[in-house]
N, C-alpha and C positions, 0 to 999 in steps of 0.2 A: 330546309332545316336551318341552315346558316347562310347568310348573304353578306358578301364583302363588296363594298363600293368605294372606288377611288375617285378623286377629283383634284383639280388644281394644275394639271398639265397645260402646256402651251408652248409658244415660241418666245425665246428670250435671247438677247445679245450676249456674247461672251462677257464674263464679269458680272452679269446680272444675277438676280435671285428669283427663286420660285419656292412656293410652299405647297406640298402635296398633302392631301388629307385622305384618311382611310377610316371607314366605319364598318364594324362588324355587328350584325344584328341577327335576331332569331332566337332559337332555343339554346342559349348559351348559359352554362352553369358557371364556368370559370374560363379565363383566358390564360393560357400558359405563356404564350409569346406572340408577338406580332413583328413583322418585318417587311422590308421593301427589297424587291429584286428588280433587275432590269435586263432587257435583252435588246441588243442592237442587231440590225440586219446582218446575217451571216455569222453571228456569234452566238455562243451559248448563254443561257440565262445565268446571271451571277447575283450573289447576295450583295446588297448595297449596305444595309443596316438592319439591325434587329434589336428588340428590347424584350426582356423577359419580365415575368410577374414580379420579380424582386428588383426590377429596374436596372438590372445589368444590361449593358449595351455592347454591341459588336459592330464594327465598321470594316468595310473593305479598305485596303491600304490606299486605293486610288481616290477615296473621298474623305479620308481622315483630315480633320481640320477645316473642312469646307461644308460638310453635311452634318446635320444634327437630327436625330430621331427623338421624339418625345411622345408622351402618352397623356391622354386626358384622364380626369379623375375617375371616370367610369371604367377605365382600363380596356374598353372595347373600341376606342378611337385613338389613332396614332397620327402623327404628323412627321413629315420629312422636310426640314428647312434646308434648302440647297442654296448656298452662297458661292460666289466666285465661279460661276458655271463656265465650263469649257465645252468646246465642240464635241469632244469625246464623251461627254455626258449624254449626248443624244441617244435616246432609246425609248422603248416602251417600258414604263415602270409598273410593276405589279405588286399589289399588297397581298401578304399572306397572313392568315390568322390561324394559330394553333389553339384550339379550344376543346373543352369538355362540354358536351351537349347535355341538355336535360331530357332528351328523348332516348338516346342510347347509353348515356353516361360513359361514353368512350371518347378518348382524345383523337382528334383528326385535324388535318390541315385543309383550309379552305382558301380559295384564291379569288381575287377580284378580276375584272375584265381587262384591266390595264389602262393606263393613261399615257398619251404621247408627250414626251418632252423633247423639244428641238432647240438646240443652241446654235445659232448662226448669225453672222454679221448681216 
């Protein structure tokens, strides 16, 4: 029904930058919001950044001033620009899309498979 695909993860030195991409596709009528979550080993999944259809954004305190979430014109693609990376940013990053589908006409959340981000010297 709806597919969410992330890309852009990898290995980066502290202080470096990475850009993650997420594309939602399928029977989408409208996108209410999209966001990035991350989960480190032994820790709970946490919200990193999100963006709503009205372009309102929200960031975790730990990434404010370093990460930026943005949306493509089609509004079913988002990016996460990560600057000044720290070792504690190491985690699997998951993309979430909250959409209304053309098949059920109901709003639901869909998740990507995750992409690994490792920050190490």
